[in-house]
C-alpha angles and dihedrals in degrees: 000000000000121000128194125183120202132179115239132189091262102034135297135332122204119198118199118193136173118022097019129128118205090220090061091055091047089051091050090052092047091050090050094047093050095044094247095128134071097202096111137024122262088245091059092044090054090056092059111091099175141007121200127182119205136172133037141274108309095025118044129163125201115195118197118195119203145066095305131140123234089232093057091055094044089054092048092051090055090054097045112122090201093057096034107036 
């Protein structure tokens, strides 16, 4: 799976391509929203106003809205237990 993180006007967009299932990204977002993950600090989580998953298996986008830095999200992706079992 390839991941690319880009800054947008309203936050950060992560594009997952290759061996990616949309359901896995949805699960990651749900874990984050309910506090069941340790991939990012509470301070970073509080900056995120909205998380939206788009696309389909093989090409999934996750848009995060809020005052978040690209580097914060890149670090969180490396710690994700869903993406890195």
